[in-house]
C-alpha positions as CSV (number, residue, x, y, z in Angstrom):
1,X,0.0,0.0,0.0
2,X,1.1,3.5,-0.8
3,X,-0.2,6.8,0.7
4,X,-0.3,9.6,-1.8
5,X,-0.4,13.4,-1.3
6,X,-1.9,15.2,-4.2
7,X,-1.5,18.9,-4.8
8,X,-2.0,21.3,-7.7
9,X,-2.0,25.0,-8.7
10,X,0.5,26.2,-6.1
11,X,1.4,29.2,-8.2
12,X,4.7,29.7,-6.4
13,X,3.1,29.4,-2.9
14,X,3.5,26.4,-0.6
15,X,1.8,26.4,2.8
16,X,4.0,25.1,5.6
17,X,1.1,22.9,6.8
18,X,1.4,20.8,3.6
19,X,4.4,19.0,5.1
20,X,2.3,18.1,8.2
21,X,-0.5,16.8,6.2
22,X,1.7,14.9,3.8
23,X,3.8,13.4,6.6
24,X,2.1,10.0,6.4
25,X,2.4,9.9,2.6
26,X,4.9,7.8,0.6
27,X,4.8,10.0,-2.5
28,X,3.6,13.5,-3.5
29,X,2.1,14.2,-6.9
30,X,1.8,17.7,-8.3
31,X,-0.7,18.2,-11.1
32,X,0.9,21.4,-12.5
33,X,1.0,25.2,-12.3
34,X,3.9,24.9,-9.9
35,X,5.1,28.5,-10.4
36,X,8.5,28.7,-8.7
37,X,10.9,25.8,-8.8
38,X,11.4,26.2,-5.0
39,X,8.0,24.6,-4.5
40,X,8.9,21.3,-6.2
41,X,12.4,21.5,-4.7
42,X,10.9,21.6,-1.2
43,X,8.4,18.8,-2.0
44,X,11.1,16.6,-3.6
45,X,13.4,17.1,-0.5
46,X,10.5,15.9,1.7
47,X,9.1,12.9,-0.3
48,X,9.5,11.3,-3.7
49,X,7.7,13.5,-6.2
50,X,5.9,13.0,-9.5
51,X,4.8,16.2,-11.3
52,X,3.6,17.6,-14.6
53,X,4.0,21.2,-15.7
54,X,1.1,23.6,-16.1
55,X,0.3,26.5,-18.3
56,X,1.9,29.1,-16.0
57,X,5.2,27.1,-15.7
58,X,8.3,28.5,-17.3
59,X,10.9,26.8,-19.6
60,X,13.0,25.3,-16.9
61,X,10.0,23.7,-15.2
62,X,8.8,22.5,-18.6
63,X,12.2,20.8,-19.3
64,X,12.2,19.3,-15.8
65,X,8.7,17.8,-15.9
66,X,6.5,16.4,-18.7
67,X,3.1,17.7,-19.9
68,X,1.6,14.2,-19.4
69,X,2.7,11.5,-17.0
70,X,1.5,7.8,-17.2
71,X,2.7,5.4,-14.5
72,X,1.6,2.5,-12.4
73,X,1.5,2.3,-8.6
74,X,0.3,-0.7,-6.6
75,X,-1.5,-2.1,-9.6
76,X,-3.3,1.2,-10.4
77,X,-2.6,2.8,-13.8
78,X,-2.4,6.6,-13.5
79,X,-2.6,9.3,-16.1
80,X,-1.8,12.9,-14.9
81,X,-1.8,16.2,-16.8
82,X,-2.5,19.8,-15.9
83,X,-5.3,20.9,-18.4
84,X,-7.7,18.1,-19.3
85,X,-11.2,18.7,-18.0
86,X,-13.5,16.2,-16.2
87,X,-16.0,13.5,-17.2
88,X,-18.3,14.7,-20.0
89,X,-16.1,17.8,-20.5
90,X,-12.6,16.7,-21.5
91,X,-10.6,18.8,-23.9
92,X,-10.0,17.2,-27.3
93,X,-6.4,16.2,-26.7
94,X,-7.0,14.5,-23.4
95,X,-10.3,12.9,-24.5
96,X,-8.4,11.1,-27.3
97,X,-5.8,9.8,-24.8
98,X,-8.4,8.7,-22.3
99,X,-10.6,6.9,-24.9
100,X,-7.6,5.1,-26.4
101,X,-5.9,4.0,-23.2
102,X,-8.2,4.6,-20.2
103,X,-6.3,4.6,-16.9
104,X,-7.7,3.5,-13.5
105,X,-7.1,7.0,-12.2
106,X,-7.1,10.3,-14.1
107,X,-5.6,13.4,-12.4
108,X,-5.6,17.0,-13.6
109,X,-5.5,20.5,-12.1
110,X,-6.0,23.9,-13.8
111,X,-9.6,24.6,-12.9
112,X,-8.9,25.3,-9.2
113,X,-12.1,23.3,-8.6
114,X,-11.9,20.3,-6.3
115,X,-13.5,17.2,-7.9
116,X,-13.4,13.5,-7.1
117,X,-15.8,11.7,-9.5
118,X,-16.1,8.6,-11.5
119,X,-16.2,8.6,-15.3
120,X,-18.8,5.8,-15.6
121,X,-18.6,5.7,-19.4
122,X,-14.8,5.2,-19.6
123,X,-14.5,3.3,-16.3
124,X,-12.0,5.3,-14.2
125,X,-11.8,7.8,-11.3
126,X,-11.2,11.4,-12.0
127,X,-9.5,13.6,-9.3
128,X,-8.7,17.3,-9.3
129,X,-7.3,18.4,-5.9
130,X,-8.3,22.0,-6.4
131,X,-5.8,24.7,-5.8
132,X,-3.2,25.0,-3.0
133,X,-1.9,28.4,-3.9
134,X,-3.0,32.0,-3.3
135,X,-3.5,32.9,-7.0
136,X,-6.9,32.3,-8.6
137,X,-10.6,32.5,-8.0
138,X,-10.9,29.6,-5.5
139,X,-11.9,30.6,-2.0
140,X,-10.3,27.8,0.0
141,X,-6.9,26.1,-0.6
142,X,-7.2,22.3,-0.8
143,X,-5.1,19.2,-1.2
144,X,-6.0,15.5,-1.2
145,X,-4.6,12.4,0.4
146,X,-5.5,8.8,-0.6
147,X,-4.1,5.3,-0.7
148,X,-3.5,2.9,-3.6
149,X,-3.4,-0.8,-2.7
150,X,-3.3,-3.8,-4.9
151,X,-5.3,-2.2,-7.7
152,X,-7.7,-0.3,-5.4
153,X,-7.9,3.5,-4.8
154,X,-9.2,4.2,-1.3
155,X,-9.1,6.3,1.9
156,X,-9.7,9.7,0.2
157,X,-9.3,12.8,2.4
158,X,-9.8,16.3,1.3
159,X,-7.8,18.8,3.4
160,X,-8.6,22.5,3.6
161,X,-5.5,24.6,4.1
162,X,-7.4,27.8,4.7
163,X,-8.7,30.8,2.8
164,X,-6.9,31.9,-0.4
165,X,-4.6,34.8,0.4
166,X,-5.0,34.5,4.1
167,X,-2.0,35.3,6.2
168,X,-1.0,32.9,9.0
169,X,-2.4,33.9,12.3
170,X,0.1,35.6,14.6
171,X,0.7,34.3,18.1
172,X,0.5,36.3,21.3
173,X,3.0,39.2,21.7
């Protein structure tokens, strides 16, 4: 069994609390719009990292990470990209990939909208962890934890990191 920490749309901002929430995780997956390389450097120093680049990511991040990532973990076939859509509303490029070779788990970011939903027609689970950064229209920063075990995806947890743009609370003076 592997515990996975899933994050997306950090836009150069990484909450310190992410490390606490991802402590029990074996791997961290970042679904794009990283922003600054320091975000993935910190995550990579903490746990093994798999990532794709997003539309805001610069040349160095695009050379470091692919647009699409397909891999297998604990018998679960995973396809991850940044811009792709969700069941019934995939973009043309991703729809062709998903129809040709459907994974067990399809992950994307970009929309800043948290979604965990099955694609009943193509037979896989779609996950978008929402946005963990301070840039965008989302109101609450979110990440996701889950497990993959012998071909099963389970133990989903949605974690709210706080309001977008909120400053950490100061302690007593």
